[in-house]
C-alpha positions in Angstrom: -46.1 -108.2 67.2 -46.9 -104.6 67.2 -43.9 -102.6 66.6 -42.5 -104.9 63.7 -42.5 -104.5 60.7 -45.7 -104.8 58.8 -46.4 -109.0 58.1 -46.9 -108.0 54.5 -43.5 -107.3 53.5 -40.8 -110.2 52.4 -39.6 -111.8 55.7 -35.7 -112.7 55.0 -34.8 -115.2 57.3 -33.2 -113.4 59.4 -35.8 -111.2 60.6 -37.6 -114.3 60.9 -34.9 -115.5 63.7 -35.4 -112.1 65.0 -39.8 -112.4 65.5 -39.0 -115.9 66.8 -36.9 -114.2 70.0 -38.2 -111.5 70.3 -41.7 -113.7 70.7 -39.5 -116.4 73.2 -38.2 -112.8 75.1 -41.9 -111.7 75.5 -43.3 -115.5 76.8 -39.8 -116.0 79.3 -37.9 -112.5 79.7 -34.2 -112.9 78.9 -32.5 -114.3 81.5 -34.5 -117.6 80.4 -33.7 -117.7 76.4 -32.2 -120.3 74.6 -31.5 -120.5 71.2 -33.0 -124.6 71.9 -36.3 -122.6 71.9 -36.2 -120.1 69.1 -34.7 -122.7 66.4 -37.7 -125.0 67.8 -40.1 -121.7 67.0 -38.9 -120.6 63.8 -37.9 -123.9 62.5 -34.7 -123.8 62.1 -31.7 -125.6 63.2 -29.0 -124.4 65.4 -26.4 -124.0 62.8 -28.3 -122.3 60.9 -29.4 -119.2 63.7 -25.8 -119.0 64.8 -24.9 -118.6 61.2 -26.2 -115.1 61.7 -25.8 -114.8 64.4 -22.7 -116.1 66.5 -23.9 -116.4 70.1 -26.8 -115.9 72.1 -26.7 -112.0 73.6 -26.0 -111.3 69.7 -28.8 -112.9 69.1 -31.1 -111.1 72.4 -29.7 -108.1 71.9 -30.6 -107.5 67.8 -33.9 -108.7 68.1 -34.2 -105.8 70.9 -33.2 -103.3 68.0 -35.4 -104.5 65.7 -38.4 -103.6 68.0 -36.6 -100.8 68.5 -36.7 -99.7 64.8 -40.0 -101.8 64.4 -41.6 -99.1 67.4 -39.6 -96.1 65.6 -41.1 -96.7 62.4 -45.4 -96.3 63.8 -44.5 -93.0 65.2 -43.2 -91.7 62.2 -45.9 -93.4 60.1 -47.8 -91.7 62.8 -46.4 -87.9 62.3 -46.1 -88.6 59.1 -48.8 -85.8 57.9 -47.5 -83.0 59.4 -45.4 -80.4 57.7 -44.1 -78.7 59.4 -40.6 -80.4 60.8 -40.4 -78.6 64.3 -43.8 -79.2 65.6 -43.1 -82.8 63.5 -40.5 -83.1 65.7 -42.4 -81.8 69.0 -44.7 -84.6 68.4 -42.9 -87.1 67.4 -40.7 -86.6 70.9 -43.7 -87.4 73.5 -45.3 -90.0 71.1 -42.4 -92.1 71.7 -41.8 -91.1 74.9 -45.7 -92.7 76.2 -45.0 -95.7 73.7 -42.1 -96.5 75.2 -43.6 -96.4 78.7 -47.0 -98.8 77.4 -44.7 -100.8 75.7 -45.4 -104.8 77.6 -42.5 -105.5 76.8 -39.9 -103.3 78.2 -41.5 -102.7 81.3 -41.3 -106.5 81.8 -37.7 -106.6 81.4 -37.7 -103.3 83.3 -39.6 -104.6 86.8 -38.3 -108.2 86.1 -35.0 -108.4 84.4 -33.6 -104.1 85.0 -29.6 -105.6 85.3 -30.3 -107.1 82.0 -31.8 -104.4 80.0 -30.3 -101.5 81.5 -26.7 -101.5 79.9 -28.6 -101.6 76.8 -30.4 -98.9 77.1 -27.5 -96.5 79.6 -23.9 -98.0 79.9 -23.2 -99.8 76.7 -26.4 -98.0 74.6 -24.7 -96.8 71.7 -26.4 -98.9 69.7 -30.1 -97.1 70.8 -28.3 -93.7 70.7 -27.8 -94.1 66.9 -30.8 -95.7 66.0 -32.8 -92.7 67.4 -30.4 -89.8 66.1 -31.5 -92.0 62.8 -34.7 -91.8 62.8 -35.2 -87.8 64.6 -32.5 -86.8 61.7 -34.8 -88.4 59.4 -38.2 -86.4 60.9 -36.2 -83.3 60.4 -35.1 -84.7 56.7 -39.5 -84.8 56.5 -41.9 -83.2 54.7 -41.4 -79.0 54.9 -37.5 -79.7 56.6 -34.2 -80.5 54.9 -34.4 -82.6 51.6 -33.3 -86.4 51.3 -30.2 -85.4 50.0 -28.6 -82.5 52.2 -25.4 -83.9 53.3 -24.9 -85.3 56.8 -24.9 -82.5 59.5 -23.3 -82.4 62.5 -25.2 -80.4 64.4 -29.1 -81.7 63.6 -26.9 -84.8 64.6 -26.1 -83.1 68.1 -30.0 -81.9 68.3 -31.0 -85.6 67.6 -28.7 -87.0 70.0 -29.5 -84.4 73.0 -33.6 -85.0 72.1 -33.0 -89.2 72.3 -31.1 -88.7 75.3 -33.6 -86.8 77.0 -36.3 -89.6 75.5 -34.4 -91.8 77.3 -34.4 -90.7 80.1 -38.4 -89.9 81.4 -39.3 -93.5 79.9 -36.6 -95.1 83.0 -37.1 -92.5 85.9 -40.7 -90.9 85.5 -39.7 -89.3 89.1 -39.1 -85.4 88.1 -39.6 -81.7 89.3 -40.7 -81.4 85.9 -44.5 -82.6 85.2 -44.0 -84.6 82.3 -47.4 -87.4 83.9 -49.6 -87.7 81.1 -49.6 -86.6 77.3 -50.6 -82.3 77.9 -47.5 -82.0 80.2 -45.2 -84.1 77.8 -45.8 -81.7 74.6 -46.0 -78.7 76.8 -41.6 -79.1 76.8 -41.7 -80.8 74.1 -42.8 -77.9 72.6 -41.0 -74.8 75.1 -37.4 -76.6 75.2 -37.3 -79.1 72.4 -39.0 -77.1 69.8 -36.6 -74.8 71.3 -33.4 -77.1 70.3 -35.3 -77.7 66.6 -35.7 -73.3 66.3 -31.6 -72.7 67.3 -31.1 -75.4 65.0 -32.7 -73.8 61.8 -31.5 -70.0 62.5 -28.2 -71.2 62.8 -28.4 -73.5 60.0 -30.4 -70.2 58.4 -27.4 -68.2 59.0 -25.2 -70.3 57.1 
């Protein structure tokens, strides 16, 4: 499945369950998701599934976060050759929004089951924000940026969270006075505003 970890990597039982759960959600949506069907697809007992995920809701939530991590891993690989951390961050911002707008499962769930999906991205969106922060902080720690062993920085975490919140907003709500309808417009916005946040952070860090 696009967005999932590479098939060549050893797959754990947990990952098998999550991959099969994503297939089922893609076929039937969240509302019709059942652990019985999941057990049949993955070839495991319900007991085994519940050993890893105590409830239906937890396996659904974990599967969607698994998909998000896989999606962001693909974006990270795509921008890895960009040596400047500011440019890497702004290009990732563009690629994430474009990719999410085209993500078949996400867009289907937004259309058909918004009451089930939207809380996971808004009022209950802490885990999604955490994954987004981790991804964006990693981009700043990449080539030309901070060394991997650099101590955690609350200011960098704040920059990452603001950027992640912008991504969520512009992905879910396309109506805006800001022209963001295509990649060129998104990139112009990213360079001007996300880039400005990155430059301010870099200047503040250099002055410490």
